Backbone bond lengths (Angstrom), bond angles and torsions (degrees), N, CA, C in turn:
res aa  C-N    CA-C-N  psi(-1)  N-CA   C-N-CA  omega(-1)  CA-C   N-CA-C  phi
1 M - - - 1.449 - - 1.530 109.76 -
2 I 1.298 116.05 134.03 1.462 121.22 179.14 1.524 108.91 -98.24
3 I 1.325 115.23 134.26 1.457 121.77 178.54 1.522 107.72 -92.09
4 N 1.324 117.37 127.78 1.459 121.27 173.57 1.517 107.80 -83.60
5 L 1.319 115.48 109.67 1.461 121.11 -176.02 1.518 110.79 -92.67
6 N 1.341 114.81 152.24 1.460 121.48 177.01 1.525 108.34 -153.88
7 D 1.337 116.43 -175.39 1.463 120.62 -178.46 1.525 112.43 -58.94
8 K 1.318 117.56 -30.80 1.462 121.22 -174.69 1.524 113.44 -80.49
9 N 1.328 117.95 -35.16 1.463 118.93 -174.08 1.533 114.50 -111.40
10 F 1.335 117.91 -1.12 1.463 120.29 -174.11 1.525 112.20 -60.77
11 E 1.327 116.77 -56.12 1.469 120.15 -175.82 1.523 111.60 -58.15
12 E 1.314 116.52 -46.54 1.460 120.38 -178.94 1.530 111.22 -62.95
13 S 1.302 117.04 -41.69 1.465 121.16 -177.11 1.518 112.79 -71.16
14 V 1.315 117.39 -34.49 1.462 120.93 -173.84 1.518 112.85 -92.84
15 S 1.330 118.25 -30.94 1.460 119.71 -171.98 1.526 114.63 -92.58
16 K 1.322 117.57 -7.30 1.465 118.86 179.44 1.526 110.80 -66.36
17 P 1.339 116.73 140.40 1.466 118.74 172.91 1.531 109.74 -61.79
18 G 1.289 115.76 153.70 1.461 119.89 180.00 1.509 110.50 129.94
19 L 1.315 115.39 -137.45 1.455 120.78 -175.92 1.536 111.69 -67.91
20 P 1.332 117.13 144.38 1.469 119.85 171.24 1.531 109.36 -61.66
21 V 1.332 115.96 156.19 1.461 121.37 -178.42 1.531 109.31 -122.92
22 L 1.317 115.57 122.81 1.463 122.60 174.93 1.525 107.11 -94.70
23 V 1.337 117.00 120.33 1.460 121.11 -176.17 1.528 109.79 -116.42
24 D 1.324 115.03 126.19 1.461 123.46 177.31 1.526 108.42 -99.51
25 F 1.337 116.75 112.80 1.462 122.21 174.91 1.521 106.34 -89.75
26 W 1.333 117.56 121.82 1.457 122.14 -170.93 1.525 111.05 -148.48
27 A 1.339 115.72 175.76 1.469 122.90 172.17 1.526 107.50 -149.29
28 P 1.346 116.73 149.30 1.467 119.83 -177.26 1.531 114.56 -63.99
29 W 1.319 118.92 -24.93 1.463 122.47 -178.26 1.526 112.36 -85.69
30 C 1.321 118.24 -4.65 1.466 123.58 -174.13 1.532 110.44 -89.08
31 G 1.349 116.55 111.80 1.461 121.44 -179.63 1.520 113.78 -56.74
32 P 1.343 119.09 -52.83 1.463 119.83 178.92 1.538 112.93 -59.94
33 C 1.339 116.74 -30.98 1.473 120.36 177.57 1.525 110.11 -63.71
34 Q 1.333 116.22 -37.67 1.460 120.37 180.00 1.527 111.12 -67.34
35 I 1.323 116.91 -29.94 1.466 121.08 177.62 1.524 110.80 -76.03
36 V 1.328 116.71 -39.50 1.468 121.60 -178.81 1.528 111.26 -72.93
37 G 1.337 117.89 -29.76 1.469 122.01 -176.54 1.522 114.43 -49.34
38 P 1.335 119.08 -52.69 1.469 119.46 179.37 1.532 113.25 -63.72
39 I 1.332 116.84 -30.95 1.469 120.43 177.02 1.523 109.46 -66.21
40 I 1.318 116.26 -42.37 1.475 120.97 178.32 1.527 109.49 -61.79
41 E 1.334 117.40 -41.53 1.468 121.18 178.28 1.524 110.98 -62.53
42 E 1.333 117.76 -41.99 1.467 121.13 177.53 1.525 110.69 -61.91
43 L 1.325 116.43 -43.94 1.462 120.25 179.81 1.524 111.28 -62.12
44 A 1.329 116.29 -38.52 1.466 120.05 178.76 1.526 110.43 -61.15
45 K 1.335 117.31 -44.60 1.462 121.41 -180.00 1.519 111.57 -68.17
46 E 1.330 116.15 -44.93 1.461 120.61 -175.38 1.528 113.39 -71.47
47 N 1.332 117.49 -22.07 1.462 121.00 -176.36 1.526 112.86 -116.12
48 E 1.324 115.84 21.22 1.461 120.11 178.62 1.523 108.96 -57.86
49 G 1.329 115.61 131.18 1.455 120.65 -178.17 1.523 112.94 91.29
50 K 1.331 117.32 -15.75 1.467 121.54 178.19 1.529 110.80 -102.58
51 I 1.353 115.75 -40.01 1.460 121.85 177.48 1.524 109.33 -140.12
52 K 1.335 115.19 161.16 1.458 121.01 167.67 1.521 106.06 -102.35
53 V 1.320 116.51 150.52 1.459 121.17 -179.47 1.527 108.90 -126.77
54 G 1.322 115.39 132.07 1.453 120.67 178.37 1.509 111.32 -132.22
55 K 1.325 115.37 156.66 1.466 121.94 176.21 1.521 107.26 -126.51
56 I 1.330 115.62 138.77 1.458 119.56 177.04 1.529 109.32 -131.46
57 N 1.321 115.23 123.99 1.457 122.55 178.96 1.533 107.47 -78.73
58 V 1.337 116.77 115.21 1.462 120.25 -175.76 1.525 112.92 -67.71
59 D 1.323 117.92 -23.22 1.465 120.46 176.75 1.522 111.45 -71.93
60 E 1.327 116.36 -33.49 1.463 121.03 -178.93 1.524 112.53 -87.75
61 S 1.326 117.70 -19.66 1.471 122.08 -177.94 1.526 110.26 -135.10
62 P 1.330 116.99 62.33 1.469 118.94 -176.45 1.532 113.90 -65.60
63 Q 1.332 117.89 -25.22 1.461 119.93 -179.77 1.527 110.99 -65.88
64 I 1.322 116.55 -41.27 1.471 120.46 179.33 1.523 109.15 -66.94
65 A 1.325 116.89 -43.68 1.471 120.50 178.70 1.527 110.18 -59.06
66 A 1.321 117.08 -43.25 1.466 121.19 179.41 1.524 111.02 -65.75
67 K 1.313 116.61 -40.48 1.470 121.03 -179.27 1.530 111.26 -57.68
68 F 1.314 116.80 -35.90 1.465 120.85 -178.21 1.532 112.82 -100.77
69 G 1.332 116.35 11.52 1.457 120.87 174.42 1.524 113.77 63.47
70 I 1.334 116.22 36.60 1.462 120.22 179.50 1.527 108.07 -74.00
71 M 1.330 116.00 111.00 1.456 121.51 -178.40 1.528 111.56 -107.98
72 S 1.334 116.19 -17.58 1.447 121.74 -177.29 1.523 108.15 -144.89
73 I 1.323 116.44 142.93 1.461 119.50 177.41 1.511 109.35 -125.37
74 P 1.301 118.33 153.38 1.454 125.84 0.03 1.532 111.73 -72.55
75 T 1.323 114.23 147.15 1.456 122.20 170.31 1.522 106.08 -127.56
76 V 1.316 116.07 132.51 1.459 121.96 178.16 1.522 107.26 -116.73
77 I 1.328 115.97 125.00 1.462 121.11 179.44 1.522 108.76 -120.70
78 L 1.321 115.72 135.98 1.456 122.17 175.54 1.523 107.82 -102.15
79 F 1.340 115.84 122.41 1.463 122.62 -179.83 1.522 109.53 -110.67
80 K 1.315 115.93 144.37 1.458 121.13 171.28 1.514 106.75 -131.64
81 E 1.326 116.03 118.38 1.466 123.74 -177.69 1.530 111.51 50.67
82 G 1.339 114.98 42.62 1.457 121.56 174.67 1.513 115.35 85.71
83 K 1.314 117.94 -6.15 1.458 121.15 -179.07 1.529 110.55 -105.40
84 E 1.324 115.40 135.62 1.457 119.97 177.11 1.525 109.31 -69.45
85 I 1.332 115.67 126.81 1.466 118.58 177.68 1.522 112.42 -113.47
86 S 1.328 117.90 -16.48 1.460 120.57 178.15 1.521 109.85 -163.03
87 R 1.346 115.23 154.58 1.464 120.71 -177.96 1.521 109.73 -146.88
88 K 1.333 115.31 140.09 1.466 122.98 173.60 1.522 107.04 -127.76
89 V 1.336 116.57 130.27 1.462 121.78 -178.53 1.524 108.90 -116.01
90 G 1.330 115.42 134.41 1.457 120.64 -179.92 1.517 110.41 89.64
91 F 1.332 115.10 -178.76 1.455 119.08 -179.38 1.519 109.78 -64.49
92 E 1.317 115.95 132.28 1.459 122.61 176.90 1.520 108.20 -127.19
93 S 1.305 115.99 142.91 1.462 120.37 177.48 1.521 109.89 -72.01
94 K 1.318 115.15 162.79 1.462 119.47 176.74 1.523 109.82 -59.37
95 E 1.320 117.39 -41.03 1.462 121.19 -179.22 1.525 111.29 -59.13
96 S 1.327 116.42 -41.50 1.463 121.36 179.40 1.534 111.16 -64.03
97 L 1.332 116.02 -41.44 1.473 120.09 -179.96 1.530 110.70 -72.36
98 V 1.335 117.48 -34.72 1.477 120.68 175.63 1.518 109.14 -62.36
99 K 1.326 117.44 -42.17 1.463 120.98 178.48 1.514 110.85 -62.34
100 L 1.320 117.00 -40.23 1.463 121.64 178.29 1.527 110.50 -56.46
101 I 1.328 115.64 -43.84 1.467 121.31 179.98 1.519 111.00 -72.58
102 S 1.316 117.07 -40.40 1.471 119.97 -175.92 1.520 111.83 -69.89
103 D 1.336 117.70 -17.56 1.465 121.09 178.11 1.522 112.41 -76.19
104 L 1.322 117.93 -2.17 1.470 120.95 -179.58 1.503 111.29 -62.91
């Protein structure tokens, strides 16, 4: 299951102890984001119980994007207990994102 993140639920969803959270920073007008979207959905299904997966629309939540210095999308950040542990910027293959998760 993918969590739709926004300014109101981001901190609570990402900073809670427990499972790491993979967050996809995206926008509907972004072509590469549309390609990465289905990959993120597959990862959410395949890693259920190992990680949580969230998506945040940077147009709707620009403060969060600014807080994490998102300058280009898609950007995928892996958080553990609220701390960024890894980041991928631009289009990434499924294999690259699987490796990001498997490095936990």
